[in-house]
C-alpha positions as MATLAB code, in Angstrom:
seq = 'MRPAIVAKVLSLVTTVVSLFLLWGMAWAAWDRTSDLAALGASLLIGLSVSGILFFLGRKASAKDLGPREAFAVVSLSWILCSAIGALPFYLHGSVSTYTDAFFEAMSGFTTTGASVLTNIEANPRGILFWRSLTHWLGGMGIIVLSLAILPFLGVGGMQLFKAEVPGPVPEKLTPRIQQTALLLWGVYVILSLIETFLLMLAGMNLFDALTHTFGTMATGGFSPKNLSVGFYRSPFVDWIITVFMFLAGANFTLHYFALRGRLSVFWKDEEFRFYSWVTLIGTATVMVILLSGNAYDSLGEALRFSAFQVVSILTTTGFVTADFEKWPAYTQLLLLVLMFVGGCAGSTGGGMKNIRILLLARQAGSEIRRLLHPRAVIVPRVGGKVVEREAINSVTVFFIVYMALFVGASLVMTALGLDLVSGISSVAATLGNIGPGLGIVGPMDNYAAIPAAGKWVLSLCMLLGRLELFTVLMLFVPGTWRK';
ca = [
     124.404  124.578   95.760;
     125.193  126.486   99.152;
     124.789  123.923  101.888;
     125.050  126.583  104.611;
     121.899  128.258  103.522;
     120.105  124.898  103.278;
     121.130  124.089  106.623;
     119.983  127.356  108.147;
     116.570  127.281  106.682;
     116.169  123.577  107.475;
     116.896  124.485  111.118;
     113.875  127.065  111.322;
     111.647  124.513  109.690;
     112.455  121.647  111.983;
     112.004  124.060  114.858;
     108.558  125.285  114.010;
     107.350  121.507  113.164;
     109.062  120.248  116.705;
     107.303  122.990  118.786;
     104.042  121.316  117.518;
     104.983  118.295  119.504;
     103.709  120.378  122.346;
     100.148  119.974  121.396;
     100.357  116.207  121.756;
     102.140  116.630  125.072;
      99.334  118.771  126.431;
      96.817  115.888  125.709;
      99.244  113.512  127.216;
      99.548  115.488  130.336;
      95.958  116.001  130.589;
      95.442  112.445  130.521;
      98.351  111.623  132.572;
      99.470  108.814  130.212;
     102.909  107.493  129.448;
     103.195  108.931  126.110;
     103.890  112.347  127.552;
     107.718  111.214  128.223;
     108.229  109.894  124.561;
     106.643  113.215  122.939;
     108.680  115.282  125.280;
     112.018  113.504  124.403;
     110.947  113.757  120.674;
     110.804  117.435  121.127;
     114.200  117.706  122.637;
     115.817  115.669  119.914;
     113.979  117.820  117.275;
     115.156  121.001  118.914;
     118.793  119.349  119.055;
     118.726  118.581  115.542;
     117.357  122.126  114.807;
     120.292  123.616  116.726;
     122.925  121.635  115.042;
     121.490  122.731  111.602;
     121.437  126.332  112.732;
     125.135  126.132  114.176;
     126.245  124.806  110.727;
     124.525  127.532  108.548;
     124.813  130.425  111.005;
     126.894  132.698  108.691;
     124.492  132.201  105.674;
     121.508  134.641  105.002;
     118.201  133.670  103.733;
     118.239  136.316  101.215;
     120.694  134.422   99.003;
     118.211  131.322   98.650;
     118.137  130.449   94.874;
     116.196  127.720   92.987;
     118.391  124.826   93.786;
     118.726  125.529   97.389;
     114.897  126.052   97.561;
     114.467  122.532   95.997;
     116.869  120.947   98.456;
     115.106  122.702  101.393;
     111.639  121.564  100.599;
     112.543  117.917   99.824;
     114.965  117.661  102.966;
     112.420  119.513  105.127;
     109.716  116.867  104.548;
     112.343  114.142  105.145;
     113.601  115.709  108.383;
     110.059  116.469  109.722;
     109.024  112.818  109.041;
     112.347  111.571  110.851;
     111.594  113.676  113.722;
     107.964  113.224  113.608;
     108.515  109.356  113.692;
     110.321  109.614  117.068;
     106.831  109.549  119.333;
     105.730  106.244  117.865;
     108.980  104.722  118.262;
     110.076  105.906  121.714;
     106.537  104.990  123.141;
     106.322  101.818  121.419;
     103.469  102.280  119.258;
     105.342  100.407  116.642;
     108.282   98.086  117.080;
     110.817   99.295  114.237;
     111.948  102.917  113.249;
     110.874  101.919  109.766;
     107.359  101.607  110.728;
     107.729  104.740  112.643;
     108.929  106.658  109.745;
     106.378  105.075  107.537;
     103.706  106.265  109.724;
     105.225  109.924  110.088;
     105.844  110.289  106.226;
     102.205  109.157  105.628;
     100.972  111.749  108.060;
     102.936  114.612  106.811;
     102.234  113.772  103.206;
      98.533  113.489  104.000;
      98.635  109.996  102.677;
      96.976  108.176  105.440;
      98.468  104.693  105.075;
      98.800  103.311  108.387;
     100.925  100.417  110.045;
      99.173  100.548  113.301;
      97.092   97.477  113.875;
      95.320   98.567  116.810;
      94.862  102.445  116.725;
      92.542  102.653  119.686;
      95.030  101.001  122.003;
      97.240  104.182  121.712;
      97.092  107.131  124.073;
      95.470  110.311  122.922;
      98.597  112.311  122.956;
     100.291  110.019  120.260;
      97.231  109.764  118.310;
      96.646  113.883  118.442;
     100.381  113.967  117.209;
      99.377  111.623  114.527;
      96.582  113.508  113.164;
      98.202  116.947  113.679;
     100.932  115.965  111.087;
      98.207  115.759  108.720;
      97.123  119.100  109.347;
     100.628  120.436  109.219;
     101.367  118.841  105.873;
      98.114  119.535  104.230;
      98.740  123.320  103.587;
     102.415  122.534  103.787;
     105.145  123.013  106.388;
     107.206  125.442  104.134;
     103.934  127.501  103.655;
     103.545  127.480  107.285;
     107.122  128.470  107.975;
     106.613  131.358  105.351;
     103.533  132.610  107.202;
     105.263  132.963  110.658;
     108.949  133.486  109.586;
     108.861  136.740  107.666;
     112.530  136.754  106.804;
     112.178  133.681  104.657;
     109.785  135.874  102.278;
     112.901  136.988  100.668;
     113.443  133.978   98.853;
     110.122  132.610   99.563;
     108.628  132.294   96.055;
     111.049  129.584   95.417;
     109.925  127.547   98.382;
     106.319  128.194   97.639;
     106.592  126.987   93.857;
     108.592  123.972   95.183;
     106.144  122.828   97.615;
     102.480  123.999   96.663;
     100.819  121.132   94.566;
      99.623  121.866   91.191;
     101.220  123.110   87.920;
     100.644  126.802   88.691;
     101.041  128.124   92.230;
      98.901  131.165   92.720;
     100.158  134.158   94.771;
      97.112  135.894   96.203;
      99.135  138.994   97.041;
     102.442  140.541   95.789;
     103.912  139.527   99.165;
     104.492  135.949   99.521;
     104.375  136.031  103.275;
     101.004  137.532  103.002;
      99.769  134.676  100.529;
     100.842  131.987  102.843;
      99.045  133.731  105.769;
      95.946  134.096  103.793;
      96.095  130.423  102.637;
      96.448  129.179  106.163;
      93.946  131.745  107.485;
      91.419  130.201  104.945;
      92.684  126.418  106.121;
      91.976  127.521  109.788;
      88.558  128.933  109.235;
      87.283  125.839  107.292;
      88.794  123.741  110.071;
      87.246  125.693  112.881;
      83.840  125.320  111.194;
      84.133  121.700  110.452;
      85.180  120.732  113.993;
      82.156  122.914  115.377;
      79.861  121.049  112.853;
      81.253  117.420  113.890;
      80.666  118.202  117.733;
      77.188  119.063  116.852;
      76.884  115.716  115.292;
      77.819  114.235  118.527;
      81.605  113.903  118.479;
      83.859  114.907  121.479;
      86.469  117.676  120.994;
      89.280  115.239  120.671;
      87.426  113.205  117.861;
      86.100  116.284  116.104;
      89.716  117.674  115.986;
      91.565  114.657  114.916;
      88.802  113.809  111.880;
      88.847  117.559  110.989;
      92.653  117.580  110.811;
      92.385  114.260  108.450;
      89.594  115.773  106.507;
      91.002  119.297  105.791;
      94.463  117.994  104.956;
      92.792  115.148  102.792;
      94.797  112.665  104.854;
      92.571  110.138  106.478;
      94.110  109.318  109.770;
      91.395  108.493  112.233;
      91.538  107.584  116.046;
      89.251  104.750  115.396;
      89.922  101.537  113.935;
      86.918  101.456  111.747;
      87.717  105.086  110.655;
      84.485  107.108  110.090;
      82.384  104.112  109.936;
      82.786  103.815  113.717;
      80.332  106.363  114.148;
      77.541  104.788  112.080;
      75.867  108.510  111.513;
      74.742  109.867  108.231;
      75.018  113.472  109.823;
      78.878  112.694  110.342;
      79.247  111.012  107.076;
      77.760  114.111  105.090;
      79.584  116.638  107.056;
      82.963  114.940  106.121;
      81.951  114.229  102.626;
      81.080  117.797  101.988;
      84.464  119.115  103.747;
      86.540  116.397  102.031;
      85.077  117.904   98.535;
      85.892  121.470   99.823;
      89.406  120.338  100.839;
      89.885  119.016   97.271;
      89.194  122.247   95.555;
      91.745  125.052   94.849;
      92.021  127.138   98.289;
      92.303  130.327   96.401;
      88.568  129.839   95.239;
      87.811  129.383   99.103;
      89.467  132.901   99.799;
      87.485  134.474   97.070;
      84.294  132.910   98.149;
      84.816  134.044  101.697;
      85.345  137.557  100.512;
      81.913  137.258   98.879;
      82.765  136.316   95.449;
      80.848  132.982   95.294;
      80.808  132.657   91.554;
      84.416  132.157   91.326;
      83.851  128.471   91.901;
      81.388  127.705   88.708;
      83.444  130.157   86.824;
      86.604  128.137   87.461;
      86.813  125.326   84.546;
      88.924  123.103   86.813;
      86.309  123.295   89.429;
      83.472  122.444   87.153;
      85.620  119.562   85.747;
      86.038  118.200   89.358;
      82.573  118.613   90.245;
      81.552  116.596   87.086;
      83.862  113.943   87.859;
      82.773  113.621   91.474;
      79.020  113.626   90.364;
      79.331  111.106   87.447;
      81.569  108.802   89.797;
      79.262  108.921   92.700;
      75.954  108.314   90.341;
      77.781  105.257   88.516;
      79.034  103.692   91.894;
      75.427  104.175   93.406;
      73.557  102.705   90.428;
      75.747   99.619   90.391;
      75.264   99.216   94.164;
      71.408   99.459   93.922;
      71.313   97.183   91.061;
      73.258   94.747   92.932;
      71.081   94.880   96.028;
      74.186   96.124   98.256;
      72.124   98.564   99.940;
      68.370   98.886  100.844;
      67.450  102.306  100.007;
      68.427  104.943   97.546;
      69.534  107.414  100.372;
      71.797  104.583  101.946;
      73.320  104.033   98.613;
      73.888  107.499   97.857;
      75.445  108.167  101.217;
      78.039  105.289  100.890;
      78.830  106.204   97.215;
      79.244  109.626   97.751;
      81.811  109.350  100.744;
      83.839  106.527   99.253;
      84.127  108.356   95.750;
      84.825  111.791   97.353;
      87.311  110.260   99.881;
      89.188  108.477   97.232;
      89.042  111.290   94.469;
      90.272  113.972   97.072;
      92.789  111.373   98.204;
      91.767  111.546  101.725;
      91.296  108.187  102.397;
      88.666  107.824  105.283;
      86.281  104.807  104.758;
      82.630  104.105  106.008;
      82.315  100.760  103.820;
      84.602   97.949  102.746;
      84.532   98.572   98.959;
      86.691   95.472   98.491;
      83.071   93.908   99.004;
      81.608   95.966   96.246;
      81.253   94.695   92.623;
      84.685   94.629   90.710;
      83.652   97.254   88.385;
      83.175   99.783   91.276;
      86.644   98.963   92.667;
      88.378   99.646   89.105;
      86.573  102.816   89.092;
      87.857  103.914   92.596;
      91.427  102.864   91.231;
      91.131  105.222   88.371;
      90.022  108.041   90.733;
      93.122  107.517   92.627;
      95.283  108.917   89.684;
      93.080  111.925   89.114;
      93.000  113.222   92.560;
      92.119  117.034   93.808;
      92.396  120.258   92.295;
      95.633  122.338   91.954;
      96.276  124.397   94.984;
      94.155  122.038   97.108;
      95.516  119.674   99.944;
      94.744  116.748   97.771;
      97.139  114.549   95.952;
      97.128  112.640   92.651;
      97.895  114.060   89.146;
      95.377  116.834   89.909;
      92.245  117.712   87.656;
      93.815  120.420   85.849;
      96.285  118.075   84.485;
      93.932  115.553   83.336;
      91.729  118.380   81.754;
      94.530  119.779   79.839;
      95.740  116.168   78.607;
      92.111  115.606   77.424;
      92.066  119.162   75.760;
      95.273  118.507   73.936;
      94.136  114.841   72.711;
      91.139  116.598   71.260;
      93.093  119.298   69.415;
      95.388  116.601   67.926;
      92.451  114.743   66.532;
      90.824  117.799   65.023;
      94.360  118.709   63.633;
      94.393  115.598   61.729;
      90.834  116.128   60.438;
      91.744  119.772   59.273;
      95.529  119.920   58.611;
      95.463  123.493   57.757;
      93.388  124.932   60.560;
      95.108  126.587   63.534;
      94.025  124.546   66.428;
      94.971  125.170   69.942;
      93.711  123.829   73.226;
      91.938  126.371   75.494;
      91.071  126.186   79.419;
      88.955  128.859   80.977;
      88.733  130.525   77.547;
      92.379  130.929   77.418;
      95.031  129.389   75.101;
      97.215  127.074   76.923;
     100.793  127.647   76.112;
     102.895  124.934   74.588;
     105.292  125.005   77.484;
     102.539  124.307   79.785;
     101.216  121.346   77.681;
     104.925  119.851   77.407;
     105.219  120.345   81.169;
     101.896  118.448   81.896;
     102.943  115.708   79.203;
     106.068  115.069   80.966;
     104.634  114.938   84.482;
     102.035  112.596   83.145;
     105.067  110.159   81.534;
     107.124  110.450   84.731;
     104.257  109.734   87.054;
     103.114  106.732   85.060;
     107.018  105.414   84.890;
     107.274  106.022   88.564;
     104.183  103.935   89.094;
     104.997  101.032   86.825;
     108.764  100.696   88.261;
     107.516  101.070   91.757;
     104.719   98.381   91.337;
     107.556   96.022   89.975;
     109.502   96.530   92.958;
     106.462   95.835   95.324;
     105.477   92.662   93.475;
     109.267   91.563   93.308;
     109.177   91.869   97.339;
     106.348   89.371   97.297;
     103.169   91.197   97.046;
     100.528   89.920   94.954;
      99.738   91.844   91.778;
      96.535   93.770   93.042;
      98.078   94.665   96.344;
     101.652   95.589   94.780;
      99.757   97.942   92.163;
      97.012   99.360   94.482;
      99.627  100.056   97.273;
     101.840  102.121   94.953;
      98.701  104.090   93.337;
      97.560  104.653   96.960;
     100.851  105.877   98.191;
     101.840  107.930   95.098;
      98.650  109.597   94.940;
      98.531  110.108   98.541;
      95.510  108.331   99.251;
      95.972  105.542  101.917;
      93.646  102.649  101.437;
      94.161  100.349   98.288;
      93.102   96.973   97.476;
      94.031   93.341   98.532;
      96.409   93.263  101.694;
      96.388   97.073  101.810;
      92.413   97.377  101.553;
      90.097   99.671  103.424;
      89.705   97.246  106.291;
      93.400   96.494  106.444;
      96.581   98.324  106.764;
     100.202   98.434  105.673;
     101.751   96.315  108.614;
     102.169   93.350  106.384;
     104.525   95.295  103.673;
     108.061   94.067  103.989;
     110.481   96.600  105.458;
     112.133   97.383  102.132;
     108.677   97.829  100.668;
     107.826  100.553  103.177;
     110.651  102.463  102.408;
     109.657  102.324   98.796;
     106.317  103.407   99.563;
     107.628  106.301  101.832;
     109.468  107.670   98.902;
     106.226  107.256   96.698;
     104.317  109.392   99.509;
     107.144  112.068   99.354;
     107.297  112.010   95.452;
     103.459  112.255   95.269;
     103.184  115.228   97.818;
     105.934  117.214   96.212;
     104.815  116.684   92.703;
     107.634  114.486   91.772;
     110.325  116.929   90.252;
     110.973  118.695   93.637;
     112.311  115.286   95.032;
     113.727  114.083   91.674;
     116.005  117.269   91.612;
     117.894  115.531   94.684;
     119.097  112.923   92.359;
     120.373  115.345   89.727;
     124.239  115.708   90.166;
     124.051  119.395   88.922;
     121.622  120.292   91.878;
     124.638  119.892   94.134;
     127.608  121.580   92.399;
     128.718  124.993   93.369;
];
């Protein structure tokens, strides 16, 4: 490990993120609200931290970036950016402690959407815009953003790209990693602009349309309204956000090819087909149960609320339009299961990812057939291609570690005084980067009542979930830090 290289790259990443505070300052200046000073002070502190890091790594070259440095840079970048991003909430007084501020910022950057703000609408627009902007920056990835706008990071950029991009197989669209980063962010921006325009057509003002777009495209879930998307009571708004949540949960590589005219790539991709079927079956199941229980008066209404909640939880967005804690227990359990599935590889969604669930299912099927036909050569296939043993092993280890962390963190949360439902669902919701859970962290509640120690545990869960476990766990391996 060469700390000087890590410090230099960290200085560049934190500079990029700190400068985005200017957008929050612009809203505060327009509204002439008191949050302008807090945002400005946060910007100065962020740039000062960047300056110190740059001084410490001034003699290092990004060309020397290796795998160990890449893992450290990615994990520490998200921690430092959350530490800087927390400052506006704390300095303005939106929260009473830095622990709450860090939790809110980590939730924003990791696109979790778990909030400790008890009265969101009481905050000025500069703070709320920054809060939602953290989603948008974290959705496609702060490292990917840095690779896109800082060409000299492209020298060792593939190491950073692999360590940050969600999914077992990060894809390069072009041979040059900087160009790939630019293309991914280009698709992200185009879809964001389209959704913003449609939400304004549906009746939102520019501020609301932008903040809800940030939460949708990043599959984050922060809303400037206490009642989330349910505030608008608009079928048009609900369906727009449902569609774009679904798109954000799909692999952005598919969107790139679709924008180039190759629309068939969606249905040719086996993970996308699996993702679509999970969405359709989940929505249909919830809708039937709600109709049979007379929860809604019409088929259209039941479909709208079922689709929104299922897509929101599956894609790990976390927006809500209904209090699903009042729904039948079976639907709540189904939504809890969907929290573990998540979006597709290469999407902005969290969770285990559909491709891993599909691979595990194929491997299980192969093992069963092998027992029936011991002499047959049976190998799992996805998309018509044989899945290598190394890939199967990787997915299996990921699943085991994910579940072990889930169980361990759940034990810690219940030891801190949470009831069983709240403890389990708070970990599932943060490790999967979803946001709302059940119990005291349900869709109409928030995380304010969680003990301070629990908030730090859940903040770690958010980071582990967003960076796919191993990038963060590498920090705890002694060999990572040896020269």
